[in-house]
C-alpha positions as CSV (number, residue, x, y, z in Angstrom):
1,X,-0.4,-44.4,24.6
2,X,0.5,-43.5,21.0
3,X,-3.0,-41.9,20.7
4,X,-2.2,-39.7,23.7
5,X,1.2,-38.7,22.3
6,X,-0.4,-37.9,19.0
7,X,-3.0,-35.7,20.7
8,X,-0.2,-33.8,22.6
9,X,1.7,-33.3,19.4
10,X,-1.2,-31.8,17.6
11,X,-2.2,-29.7,20.6
12,X,1.3,-28.3,20.7
13,X,1.2,-27.5,17.0
14,X,-2.1,-25.8,17.4
15,X,-0.8,-23.6,20.1
16,X,2.3,-22.8,18.0
17,X,0.0,-21.8,15.1
18,X,-2.1,-19.6,17.4
19,X,1.0,-17.8,18.8
20,X,2.3,-17.2,15.3
21,X,-1.1,-15.8,14.2
22,X,-1.3,-13.6,17.3
23,X,2.2,-12.2,16.6
24,X,1.3,-11.6,12.9
25,X,-1.9,-9.7,13.8
26,X,-0.1,-7.7,16.6
27,X,2.5,-6.7,14.1
28,X,-0.2,-5.6,11.6
29,X,-1.9,-3.5,14.3
30,X,1.4,-1.9,15.2
31,X,2.2,-1.1,11.6
32,X,-1.2,0.5,11.1
33,X,-1.3,2.4,14.4
34,X,-1.0,5.9,12.8
35,X,-2.7,5.3,9.5
36,X,-5.3,7.9,8.7
37,X,-9.0,7.0,8.1
38,X,-11.9,9.0,6.9
39,X,-11.4,11.8,4.3
40,X,-8.1,11.3,2.4
41,X,-5.5,13.9,3.4
42,X,-4.3,16.4,0.8
43,X,-1.7,15.0,-1.6
44,X,-0.2,17.2,-4.3
45,X,3.1,18.1,-5.9
46,X,5.1,17.6,-9.1
47,X,5.3,14.1,-10.4
48,X,8.7,12.7,-11.6
49,X,7.5,13.2,-15.2
50,X,7.2,17.0,-14.4
51,X,3.3,17.0,-14.4
52,X,1.5,18.7,-11.5
53,X,-0.6,16.4,-9.4
54,X,-3.4,16.9,-7.0
55,X,-5.5,14.0,-5.5
56,X,-8.4,16.4,-5.2
57,X,-8.5,16.6,-9.1
58,X,-9.2,12.8,-9.2
59,X,-12.4,13.1,-7.2
60,X,-15.3,11.3,-8.8
61,X,-13.6,8.0,-9.3
62,X,-11.8,5.4,-7.1
63,X,-8.0,6.0,-6.7
64,X,-5.2,3.9,-5.4
65,X,-2.6,5.8,-3.4
66,X,0.4,3.5,-3.0
67,X,3.4,4.3,-0.7
68,X,6.5,2.4,-1.5
69,X,10.3,2.6,-1.4
70,X,13.2,1.6,-3.8
71,X,14.9,-0.1,-0.8
72,X,11.9,-2.2,0.1
73,X,12.0,-5.8,-0.9
74,X,8.3,-6.4,-0.4
75,X,7.6,-3.3,-2.5
76,X,9.6,-4.9,-5.3
77,X,7.2,-7.9,-5.2
78,X,4.3,-5.6,-5.9
79,X,5.8,-3.3,-8.5
80,X,4.5,-5.1,-11.6
81,X,1.0,-5.4,-10.1
82,X,0.9,-1.7,-9.4
83,X,2.2,-0.9,-12.9
84,X,-0.5,-3.0,-14.4
85,X,-3.2,-1.4,-12.3
86,X,-2.0,2.1,-13.3
87,X,-2.9,1.2,-16.9
88,X,-6.6,0.7,-16.1
89,X,-7.2,2.7,-12.9
90,X,-6.3,6.0,-11.3
91,X,-3.1,5.2,-9.4
92,X,-0.6,7.6,-7.7
93,X,2.4,6.2,-6.0
94,X,4.6,7.9,-3.5
95,X,8.3,7.0,-3.3
96,X,9.0,7.3,0.4
97,X,12.5,8.2,1.5
98,X,14.0,6.7,-1.7
99,X,16.5,9.4,-2.7
100,X,16.5,12.2,-5.2
101,X,14.2,12.4,-8.2
102,X,17.1,11.2,-10.4
103,X,17.6,8.1,-8.2
104,X,13.9,7.2,-8.2
105,X,13.6,7.8,-11.9
106,X,16.6,5.6,-12.5
107,X,15.0,2.8,-10.4
108,X,11.8,3.0,-12.4
109,X,13.7,2.9,-15.7
110,X,15.9,0.0,-14.6
111,X,12.7,-2.0,-13.6
112,X,10.7,-1.0,-16.6
113,X,8.0,0.7,-14.6
114,X,5.7,3.5,-15.8
115,X,3.3,4.3,-12.9
116,X,3.1,7.9,-11.8
117,X,5.3,8.8,-8.9
118,X,5.3,11.6,-6.4
119,X,8.7,11.6,-4.7
120,X,8.7,12.0,-1.0
121,X,12.4,12.2,-0.1
122,X,11.8,13.6,3.5
123,X,8.8,11.4,4.3
124,X,6.4,14.4,4.7
125,X,3.7,13.0,2.6
126,X,4.0,9.6,4.4
127,X,3.8,11.4,7.7
128,X,0.6,13.2,6.6
129,X,-1.0,9.8,5.8
130,X,0.4,8.1,9.0
131,X,2.6,5.7,7.0
132,X,5.4,4.3,9.0
133,X,5.9,1.1,7.0
134,X,5.9,0.3,3.3
135,X,4.3,-0.8,1.2
136,X,1.1,0.9,2.2
137,X,-1.9,1.1,0.0
138,X,-5.0,3.3,0.3
139,X,-8.1,2.9,-1.9
140,X,-10.0,6.2,-2.0
141,X,-13.6,6.2,-3.2
142,X,-15.2,8.7,-5.5
143,X,-16.1,11.1,-2.7
144,X,-12.5,11.3,-1.4
145,X,-12.9,9.0,1.6
146,X,-10.4,6.2,2.4
147,X,-12.3,2.9,2.0
148,X,-9.5,0.3,2.2
149,X,-6.1,0.4,3.8
150,X,-3.4,-2.3,3.6
151,X,0.1,-2.2,5.0
152,X,2.4,-5.0,3.7
153,X,2.1,-7.1,0.6
154,X,-1.1,-7.0,-1.2
155,X,-1.9,-8.9,-4.4
156,X,-2.8,-7.1,-7.6
157,X,-6.2,-8.9,-7.7
158,X,-6.9,-7.8,-4.1
159,X,-6.2,-4.2,-5.0
160,X,-8.3,-4.5,-8.2
161,X,-11.2,-5.9,-6.3
162,X,-11.0,-3.1,-3.7
163,X,-10.9,-0.4,-6.4
164,X,-13.9,-2.0,-8.1
165,X,-15.8,-2.1,-4.8
166,X,-14.9,1.5,-4.0
167,X,-16.3,2.5,-7.4
168,X,-19.7,1.1,-6.4
169,X,-20.0,2.2,-2.8
170,X,-22.4,4.9,-1.9
171,X,-21.1,7.8,0.2
């Protein structure tokens, strides 16, 4: 009898794991429902450091476009990885609905971050890219096409590998 009880216990655990995985994947599909694919949308403006920015000017090499927010706890877990990537790769970050330029700059200073930031106080850039949840990362290849998209936490090594692969893909 104990063998039968053990089997039922493991069967129940297996079903619970499958339900949790189904919910996880359903949430991911819902988060990515409006995310753009194909050619990267236009992205331009003035960075927080006062420099003009245009994604089109970075064509010819892989680029990470990373949407984040100062109020996002998961984004805070990725900040140091994004900062490290920006030292070796083309990275542009978009601070989605995080307040004024002064507030976002203060956040960066407080955290010791130096990655380039395009502020998006009204969410218009995020809307153009179909971003409804942060963090959201897009790896753009040398021809300007979106090759990889991730909504939610992504490791620095995962982003680094995606950038490396995007640098070798043929268009």
